[in-house]
N, C-alpha and C positions, 0 to 999 in steps of 0.2 A: 401629534405629540411634538413639542419643541425641544430639541436636544442640542447641547453644546458639547463638542469633543475637543479635548486637548491631547495631542499625541506628541510627546517629547522624546527625542533620541539624542543621546550625548555620547561622543567618543572621546576618550582620553588616551593619548598616544605616549609611548615610552620615550620617544624622541620627536624632534620637529618633523612635520610633513612639509615638504617643499612645494608640492603642487598636487592638486586634487580635482577630479571631475566626478560629480555625483548626479544620480537620477533618482527622483522620488515618485512614488505613487501614494500621495497623501491628500489628494484633492477629491472629495466626494463628488458624485455625478448626479445630475437631475434625472429622475425616472418618473414613471407614472404614479409612484406612491411616495416620492420624496422630492423636496425642493431645497436646493442649497441657497440659503439667505445671505451668507457671508463666508469667506474663507481667507485666511491670512497665513503666510509663512514667515516665520522669524528665524533667521539664520545668523549664527555668531561663530566665527568672525564674518563680516559682511563680504558677500561674494564679489569677485571682480566682474562676473557676468552671470546673468540669470535669464531663463526663458521658459516658455511652456509650449506644449504641442500635444495633439491627440495621437494615440498609438493606433495600431491596426484594429484594436477591439473597441475603440471609442473612449478609452480612459484618458484622463488629463494627466500628463506627465510634466514634471518640473525638472529642469536641468540647471546646475550651477557650477561655477568654476572658482576655485580658490588658488590664487597665484602667489600669495605671500606665505612665508613659513608660519606654521601654527601647531600647537601641541594639544589642542582640544577643538572639538566641533560640536555645536548643539543646534538641532533643528526642531522647531516647535510648530506644528500645524494646529491652527485654531479655527474650528468650523462650527457654524450654526446651521442646523438642518431642521426643516419642518417635515415630519413624516405623517403618513396616513395609514389607517388600517388597510391591509391588503384584502383582495377578494378571496373568498374561500375557494379551495380547489373544486372544480366541477367534476367531482367523483360521484357516481350514482350508486344506489344501493347494491345492485347486482354486481357491479364492478368491484366495489369495496369488499363484498362478501367473498368473491373469488380470490382477491389478493390476500385478505387477512386469513382466509382458510389455508392458503398456500404457505403463508408465513408461520401459522400456528403448527403446521406439520413438522417444522424444524425445532420447535421449542423443547420437546422431550430430550433431545440430544444435548441440550445446554441447560438442563435444570440446575437451579442454584446460581447460575451466572446472572449478575445484575449489573446495571450501569452505575458506575460510581458517580458521585455528585459532581456534575459540572457546575460552573458558577451559577448561583441562584438568580433567577430572573422573575420579574413580575408577569403574571398571566395576562393575556390580552385576547379576548374572544371576539372574532369578527361577527358581524351581523348574520343571523341565521337565514339560510335559504332552504328550499326544499331539496336538499341533498344530504349525503351522509355527513354527520358532524365530523369535521377533521380534528384529529388530536393535535393538529398543528398549533393552535393558538390557545389551548386550554390546559395543557399539562406543564407543570413546573419542571425545570431542568433537574431538580433533585429527586424526581419520582423514580423509584426503582421499577424494574421490569416486573410484569405480573408473573405469578407462579405458572409453571408449565401447564397445569391443568385448568387454568383460568381462561375465560373467553378473552379474545384480543381486546385491548383497551378501546380500539376504534371500531369495533364491530357494530354494524348498523342495527337499529332496533328491528324487531320482527315485523312491525307495521310501518316500516320506512316508506315515505311517500314516493311515488314514481318520479323519475328524473324529469326535470323541465325539458321541453322539446329543444330549447336552444343549446342544450349541452351536447347535442349529437356530434358536432365536429371534434369534440375532445374525447370521444370514446373509441378512437381507432385502436385496434389491438396492437400490442407492441411489435408483433411480427410484421404488421403492415408498415409501421414506421421504419423498421429495419430494412425491409425491402425497398421502401421509398428512397433510402440512402445508399442502397447497393449501387456500385458503379455501373453506369450504362453509357456507352459512347453517345455523344451528342446531347446528353441530358443538360438542362439549364443549370447554371451555377446556383447553389444554395449556400448562403453564408454560414448556416449552422453546421455544414459538413466540415468546417474547420475544426470542430470539436469532436470528431469521430476518431481521430488518430491518436497513437501513442504520443506522449509528451515527456519532457525530461524527468518529471517526478511520477508519471502515471503510465506504466507500460500496459499493453493489452496482453492478458495472460489467462490461461485456462483456470488458474486458481481463483481469479476474480469471477469468471463466468460460473464456476461451480458454486461459489458462495451465493451468487445472485439467483441462480436458476430456480430454487424453491419459490421465490416470489413471482417468477415469471411463468406462471402456468399458461398453457396454450389458450389463446384467445383473450387473455386478460388485457384490458385497456392499459396503455402505457402509464397513465397517471396513477392508476390504482396499483400497478406493479411497482412503480417507483416509491409510492407511499409505503408499501409492504417492505421493500428493501431498506428504506430509511428506518422503519421500525426494527428490523432485524439487526442492523448495525448498532442502533441505540441499545438494544436489549443484550446483545452478545459481546459487545466490546466495552471494555472498562475505560472510563475517562480517568487517566492517571497523569497528572502533571509531571514533567521532567522525565517521563518514561521513554521519550524519543527526542531526537534532535531535528533541526530544520531540514537536514538532508537525509533523514531516515527513510529508506525505501518503503513505499506503500505496502509492498508484499510482505516485508518484515513486520510492519505494524499489524497487518491482517493475521499473520502467523502467530504473533504473540498475544493477539486479542486485547490490545490496550494501546492507548495513545492519547492525543489531544485533538482539538477541532481540525487542525490541518490534516492530520492523519485520517480522521473519519471522512473528511471531504475527498481526499485523494483515493481512499478505498472505494467510496461510492462512485466516483468518476471511473475508476478502473473497472468496476462491475458493469456499469452501463456501457462504456465504450467497448468492452470485451464482448458484449452482446450486439454490437453494431448500432448503438444508440447515441445521439449527440448530447453531450453534457459539458458544462463549463464550471470552472472554479470561481467563487465569489469571495472577495475579501471585504471586510467591513468592521462594524462595531456593534455591540449589543449592550443595552442598558441593563446593568446588573444591580442587585441590591445588597447592601452590606449585611453581615450576620445580625440576627436579632440583638438589639441593645447596643450595637456598635455604630459609630459614625462612618460616613463614607470617607475613604482615604483618597487623597489626591495621588494619582498615578498608580492606583491599585488594580485598575482594569487592564485589559489586553485587547489586541486585535482579535477578530473572530473570522471564521471561514465556514462557508456552506456551499451548496451545489445548486445549479439551475439545470433543469431538464427541458429539452425543446420538443414541443409537439407540433408537427407541421399541419397545416390545413389541407388534409388529403381530400382530393375531389370526391372519392367514393364515400367519405364520411362527412362531407361538408354541407349537407342539406339541412341546415338548422332552421327551425321556425323563427319568426320575428321575436325579438326580445319583448317580454311582457312589460306593461307599464310599471309594475311594482318591483322590477329588478333593481337591486341596489346600484347606485351610480357607479361605484368602482368596477363592479363586474361588467356593467354595460359598457363603460369606457374601454376596459381592457379587451372585451370581446370584439368590439368594433375595430379597435386598433389591430388586433390579431388577424381579423378577416382581411384587412387592407394589407397587412405585412406578409400574410401567407403562413402564419404560425405564431406561437407564443412560448415564452420561457416561464417555467414554474419553479419555485424555489423550495428546497428541502434542506433542513438543518438536522443531520443525524445526531449531532452532539446533544441537542436539546429536544429532539422529537417534535419539531414544529415545521409547518409548511404553509404555503400560501401562494396566491397568484399576484406577483409583483414583488413580494418579499415574504419572509416567514412571519413577520409581525411588525406592528408600528414601533416597537422598541428596537428595531434593527436599522442600521444605516449602511447603505451600500457604498463602498469605496471604489472598487475596480473589479473587472472580470477578465478572465484569461483561461488558458488551457490548464494551468496549475499554478502553484505558488510562484514558480520562477518568473512567470509573466507579470506578476503584480507585487513583487517584493517591495515593502514600503520604502526602503532606501538601499541603494547599492552604489558602488563607485570604484574608482581606480585612484590609488594614491602613490606618490613617490616619497619614500622615506617613512618615518614614523615608527618602524619596528612593531613590537607587540602593542596591543591596545586593550582598554577596558571599555565595555559597552554598557550603557544604562538606558533602559526604555521605560517610560511611564505613560499610561493611557488613562484618561478620566472621561467618563460619559455621564452626563447628568443634565437635568433641567437647568437652563441658564441662571436662574435666580439662585438655586442651590449651589451651583459651581462658583458663582461670583462671591457668595458669602464665604465659601471655603477659601477662596483665593485671598479675600480681604482679611480674614482672621485665621490664617493657617499656621497654628503652632506646630512644633515637631510631631505632636501626637496625631495630627491629621495628615501626615505625609506617609506614603507607603514606604516600608523599609527598603 
C-alpha cells in the first residue's frame, strides 16, 4: 500500500520568541514491512541550523535552531511510504484456546461495557496460514465487544489444523520469557531488556499486573497471552477522545476505564512490564476512512500509538523445523531474520484490536519506537520568550493521488476545523 502522510504542527505565540531549539520525531523508519520512499521537512521560519541523528532506539531525530525573533512556527513533515501486509502472528490453536478462555473468564464482570468507536479503518486481512485466524487484521475499529456470554471473537474453530512445525520457537510460555529476562550476574546483554523497566509514563505497578493476570494463565505462550490482553483492553476500556491529556498517568486511565490510543498503549505496556516482560511503545499513523458519504478532510487524522512485544529465541524452544516451501514470503523473511537476531518484535494495537508480525496492518506506518510517549514525542523544544501560545496540529494519511487531488482543490469545506 502506498501512503502519503502530511503532519503539520503550528505554534502561534503571544509575544516574540527570541531563540528556540527544537527536536522532532517525524521521520518514518524503514522496517521489514515498510520502505520510506521520500521524506521532506518544511520549517517556517527557516532555521539557522538543522541536523539529523539516530537516537538510542534507532529512530531518526531532527534538530533545528531558530535564532531570529519570531511569533509563529510551522513544521510540516511530508512522507511517502510503501507498506506491505505483515505476517500473521504464529499463534497455534491450543495456545489461542488457552489465552481466549482466560480472557473470557473476565467478561462477566464487565457485561455491558463496550469499546467506543475509535477512528474507522479499512479491514486488511493477511494471507491465511495454518494457524489460528488472528482478529488482528479482520475486525473494524468500530466493532463493539461481544456480549459476555458469546464465544471470544478470535476463538479457533473446533477443527483447527495443527501448528506448523516452524512455529515452535514462538510458543515459549510467558513464564519462560520472564525468567529469561530475570537478572543474572554475568548474563549477556540483551537489547530488549531496555524495555523491561519503568519509564516516565509507564510505572510498574500491581494494578497493571492484576489487570493482566487473567490473560496470563500458567503455561500460556507469550504471544497468545499478549493477544488476550489486547482483547481485554479493547473490550473493557472505552475509546473516548479528550478524556485524557498527554500527561495523564496510565494508572488513572486504567482506573477510569477510558482514554485514547496513547493511554491504551501505556496501559498495555504497564501490564506487560509489571509481569517482567519486554514491551515498547510505537508511534505512527493509521489510514482512516471518512464517515459514509463524507469526503476526506485535510488535517482530520491524528498520530497513532500501539505496542510491540518481544519474544526471544529461547534455546529450549528454538528447535523449529525447516520452513516449508509454501510459507508466505513475509513470514519466511521475518522468521529467518528473527533467528539471526535472537528474537522478534510482534505488534499489538489495543485501540483497534489488530495485531501482526512487523506491524498491525498494511494501513499502518511506523514512525518511532521508545519506552513510552516521552521518548518519541513528535515535537518538543526549549524557547526563550513567547509567553502563552496556541497549538494547531493536523495529520492527513491517504493514497498519494487522493491527497494530491485534495491539496490541489482544497476548498474550506475539505479542511478539518
